[in-house]
One Martini backbone bead per residue (centre of mass of N, CA, C, O) as a GRO file, in nm:
protein
  196
    1MET     BB    1  -4.622  -1.287   1.811
    2LEU     BB    2  -4.819  -1.515   1.748
    3GLN     BB    3  -4.650  -1.645   1.526
    4ALA     BB    4  -4.399  -1.709   1.693
    5ASN     BB    5  -4.548  -1.905   1.882
    6ARG     BB    6  -4.645  -2.106   1.663
    7VAL     BB    7  -4.359  -2.189   1.561
    8ARG     BB    8  -4.253  -2.291   1.834
    9ALA     BB    9  -4.506  -2.503   1.848
   10GLY     BB   10  -4.507  -2.624   1.531
   11HIS     BB   11  -4.625  -2.433   1.336
   12GLN     BB   12  -4.733  -2.408   1.020
   13PRO     BB   13  -4.733  -2.200   0.784
   14GLN     BB   14  -4.953  -2.011   0.621
   15ASP     BB   15  -5.097  -1.840   0.411
   16GLY     BB   16  -4.933  -1.521   0.461
   17GLU     BB   17  -4.695  -1.597   0.690
   18GLY     BB   18  -4.462  -1.702   0.551
   19PRO     BB   19  -4.161  -1.832   0.511
   20LYS     BB   20  -3.955  -2.101   0.588
   21PRO     BB   21  -3.649  -2.146   0.661
   22SER     BB   22  -3.403  -2.327   0.533
   23LYS     BB   23  -3.115  -2.506   0.569
   24VAL     BB   24  -2.998  -2.425   0.291
   25THR     BB   25  -3.021  -2.118   0.327
   26ALA     BB   26  -2.850  -2.098   0.581
   27LEU     BB   27  -2.593  -2.225   0.462
   28GLY     BB   28  -2.556  -2.022   0.233
   29LEU     BB   29  -2.524  -1.775   0.417
   30VAL     BB   30  -2.272  -1.874   0.566
   31LEU     BB   31  -2.090  -1.907   0.313
   32LEU     BB   32  -2.104  -1.613   0.217
   33VAL     BB   33  -1.986  -1.481   0.465
   34ALA     BB   34  -1.720  -1.639   0.468
   35ALA     BB   35  -1.623  -1.545   0.182
   36CYS     BB   36  -1.619  -1.241   0.253
   37ALA     BB   37  -1.415  -1.269   0.508
   38SER     BB   38  -1.210  -1.395   0.338
   39PRO     BB   39  -0.904  -1.337   0.237
   40GLN     BB   40  -0.788  -1.217  -0.065
   41PRO     BB   41  -0.568  -1.205  -0.284
   42PRO     BB   42  -0.419  -0.983  -0.458
   43THR     BB   43  -0.428  -0.818  -0.779
   44SER     BB   44  -0.241  -0.732  -1.049
   45THR     BB   45  -0.282  -0.453  -1.310
   46VAL     BB   46   0.006  -0.382  -1.342
   47LYS     BB   47   0.258  -0.279  -1.563
   48VAL     BB   48   0.590  -0.403  -1.565
   49PRO     BB   49   0.895  -0.423  -1.591
   50ASP     BB   50   1.102  -0.691  -1.568
   51THR     BB   51   1.300  -0.546  -1.358
   52LEU     BB   52   1.034  -0.518  -1.141
   53LYS     BB   53   1.025  -0.810  -1.080
   54PRO     BB   54   0.988  -1.041  -0.879
   55GLY     BB   55   1.035  -1.336  -0.765
   56ALA     BB   56   0.911  -1.644  -0.841
   57ASN     BB   57   0.882  -1.700  -0.505
   58GLU     BB   58   0.675  -1.458  -0.519
   59SER     BB   59   0.390  -1.294  -0.360
   60LEU     BB   60   0.108  -1.108  -0.347
   61VAL     BB   61  -0.035  -0.951  -0.030
   62MET     BB   62  -0.020  -0.621  -0.079
   63ILE     BB   63  -0.186  -0.303  -0.116
   64VAL     BB   64  -0.025   0.023  -0.056
   65PRO     BB   65  -0.127   0.319  -0.019
   66ALA     BB   66   0.014   0.657  -0.071
   67LYS     BB   67   0.039   0.979   0.117
   68GLY     BB   68   0.258   1.268   0.051
   69VAL     BB   69   0.611   1.334   0.064
   70GLN     BB   70   0.892   1.469  -0.088
   71ILE     BB   71   1.214   1.539   0.030
   72TYR     BB   72   1.410   1.835  -0.020
   73GLU     BB   73   1.743   1.992  -0.073
   74CYS     BB   74   1.942   2.257  -0.104
   75ARG     BB   75   2.257   2.190  -0.277
   76ALA     BB   76   2.554   2.127  -0.344
   77SER     BB   77   2.704   2.000  -0.603
   78LYS     BB   78   2.883   1.703  -0.677
   79ASP     BB   79   2.945   1.753  -1.005
   80GLN     BB   80   2.939   2.092  -0.976
   81VAL     BB   81   3.106   2.364  -0.945
   82GLY     BB   82   2.887   2.613  -0.807
   83ALA     BB   83   2.644   2.433  -0.789
   84TYR     BB   84   2.287   2.367  -0.755
   85GLU     BB   85   2.061   2.124  -0.590
   86TRP     BB   86   1.815   1.892  -0.555
   87ALA     BB   87   1.804   1.683  -0.274
   88PHE     BB   88   1.736   1.389  -0.147
   89VAL     BB   89   1.603   1.285   0.172
   90ALA     BB   90   1.275   1.200   0.208
   91PRO     BB   91   1.000   1.042   0.308
   92GLU     BB   92   0.639   1.133   0.383
   93ALA     BB   93   0.387   0.893   0.471
   94ASP     BB   94   0.081   0.753   0.436
   95LEU     BB   95  -0.085   0.440   0.499
   96PHE     BB   96  -0.312   0.219   0.329
   97ASP     BB   97  -0.591   0.057   0.269
   98ALA     BB   98  -0.848  -0.045   0.060
   99ARG     BB   99  -1.052   0.145   0.246
  100GLY     BB  100  -0.871   0.402   0.367
  101ASN     BB  101  -0.710   0.311   0.609
  102ARG     BB  102  -0.483   0.377   0.842
  103ILE     BB  103  -0.167   0.158   0.874
  104GLY     BB  104   0.076   0.379   0.836
  105ARG     BB  105   0.429   0.451   0.756
  106HIS     BB  106   0.661   0.655   0.562
  107TYR     BB  107   1.026   0.672   0.575
  108ALA     BB  108   1.325   0.692   0.639
  109GLY     BB  109   1.578   0.449   0.463
  110PRO     BB  110   1.343   0.295   0.386
  111HIS     BB  111   1.029   0.292   0.568
  112TRP     BB  112   0.773   0.057   0.677
  113GLU     BB  113   0.507   0.121   0.917
  114SER     BB  114   0.303  -0.027   1.127
  115THR     BB  115   0.058  -0.008   1.376
  116ASP     BB  116   0.164  -0.304   1.490
  117GLY     BB  117   0.510  -0.260   1.468
  118SER     BB  118   0.584  -0.334   1.200
  119LYS     BB  119   0.902  -0.339   1.003
  120ILE     BB  120   1.062  -0.209   0.703
  121LEU     BB  121   1.350  -0.231   0.495
  122GLY     BB  122   1.477  -0.075   0.204
  123THR     BB  123   1.633  -0.174  -0.115
  124VAL     BB  124   1.742  -0.079  -0.413
  125LYS     BB  125   1.743  -0.257  -0.724
  126GLU     BB  126   1.531  -0.104  -0.916
  127ARG     BB  127   1.456   0.122  -1.198
  128ALA     BB  128   1.185   0.328  -1.349
  129ASP     BB  129   1.022   0.515  -1.539
  130ALA     BB  130   0.750   0.680  -1.544
  131PRO     BB  131   0.469   0.684  -1.759
  132VAL     BB  132   0.453   0.967  -1.638
  133ALA     BB  133   0.483   1.285  -1.591
  134ASP     BB  134   0.611   1.411  -1.309
  135ALA     BB  135   0.725   1.128  -1.177
  136ILE     BB  136   0.835   0.913  -0.987
  137PRO     BB  137   0.985   0.636  -0.987
  138TRP     BB  138   0.995   0.310  -1.029
  139LEU     BB  139   1.027   0.022  -0.801
  140LEU     BB  140   1.265  -0.219  -0.663
  141LEU     BB  141   1.265  -0.379  -0.339
  142ALA     BB  142   1.430  -0.487  -0.082
  143ALA     BB  143   1.319  -0.664   0.219
  144LYS     BB  144   1.338  -0.612   0.588
  145SER     BB  145   1.303  -0.691   0.903
  146VAL     BB  146   1.295  -0.425   1.195
  147GLY     BB  147   1.059  -0.551   1.374
  148ALA     BB  148   0.785  -0.663   1.463
  149GLU     BB  149   0.549  -0.872   1.454
  150GLY     BB  150   0.343  -0.866   1.145
  151SER     BB  151   0.205  -0.746   0.851
  152PHE     BB  152   0.522  -0.675   0.744
  153SER     BB  153   0.749  -0.897   0.834
  154LYS     BB  154   0.731  -1.089   0.549
  155VAL     BB  155   0.851  -0.896   0.366
  156THR     BB  156   1.073  -0.905   0.058
  157SER     BB  157   0.909  -0.711  -0.145
  158ILE     BB  158   0.896  -0.391  -0.341
  159GLN     BB  159   0.666  -0.196  -0.517
  160ARG     BB  160   0.679   0.114  -0.697
  161VAL     BB  161   0.368   0.251  -0.811
  162ASN     BB  162   0.161   0.481  -0.941
  163THR     BB  163   0.295   0.754  -0.973
  164VAL     BB  164   0.249   1.093  -0.832
  165GLY     BB  165   0.477   1.300  -0.835
  166GLY     BB  166   0.772   1.406  -0.633
  167VAL     BB  167   0.943   1.594  -0.782
  168PRO     BB  168   1.167   1.812  -0.813
  169PRO     BB  169   1.235   2.111  -0.849
  170LYS     BB  170   1.342   2.323  -1.125
  171VAL     BB  171   1.361   2.559  -0.921
  172GLY     BB  172   1.520   2.760  -0.645
  173CYS     BB  173   1.831   2.669  -0.665
  174SER     BB  174   2.087   2.825  -0.465
  175GLN     BB  175   2.309   2.968  -0.273
  176ALA     BB  176   2.086   3.133  -0.118
  177ALA     BB  177   1.908   2.844  -0.078
  178ALA     BB  178   2.073   2.691   0.097
  179GLY     BB  179   1.888   2.452   0.300
  180THR     BB  180   1.630   2.439   0.151
  181PRO     BB  181   1.319   2.310   0.163
  182ALA     BB  182   1.114   2.053  -0.015
  183ARG     BB  183   0.759   1.968  -0.037
  184ILE     BB  184   0.637   1.700  -0.235
  185ASN     BB  185   0.372   1.582  -0.365
  186TYR     BB  186   0.248   1.233  -0.330
  187THR     BB  187   0.172   0.919  -0.496
  188ALA     BB  188   0.139   0.561  -0.421
  189ASP     BB  189   0.203   0.215  -0.479
  190TYR     BB  190   0.256  -0.060  -0.258
  191TYR     BB  191   0.393  -0.375  -0.328
  192PHE     BB  192   0.365  -0.667  -0.140
  193PHE     BB  193   0.604  -0.936  -0.088
  194THR     BB  194   0.623  -1.289  -0.050
  195THR     BB  195   0.708  -1.592   0.026
  196LYS     BB  196   0.558  -1.893  -0.081
   0.00000   0.00000   0.00000
């Protein structure tokens, strides 16, 4: 307390009283805090086939990890009379930010909806087999806003990459099981792109 009073009264600290912060140090601290707080655009480290690359006029703005299920239903085959197969119904997943906080959900449409009310609808443009076995394909989707203004509303393309799981069951679908659902766990990263 005595030292604080001396400093306020213009007292210069003596040996052993500790250094007085300089204006340069304070400015450096302010700049460091500002740099940490300003959002940096994410960078993609994943290698995708050329067919899954977005347009040259688009840039990556957000990487959105997802964890949930791919839902299938046992149905009569469209291609083979008397046969049954697992048909894709919809995804159902939570979306997260880089820190692991839930920021939205992914569901039939396919839609990606943020907790801020913004929502986009995707249309598959291209697909490629996942580089790991028993994982749903990687995709490139065109996206359009179908909700309020917000964090997702400017997204124009989406890549689904780094998929794990989510493929339909290999067995268990027959006439006796028709109408039975299967909820298969999956994870993926959704890369959101906007026009530059």
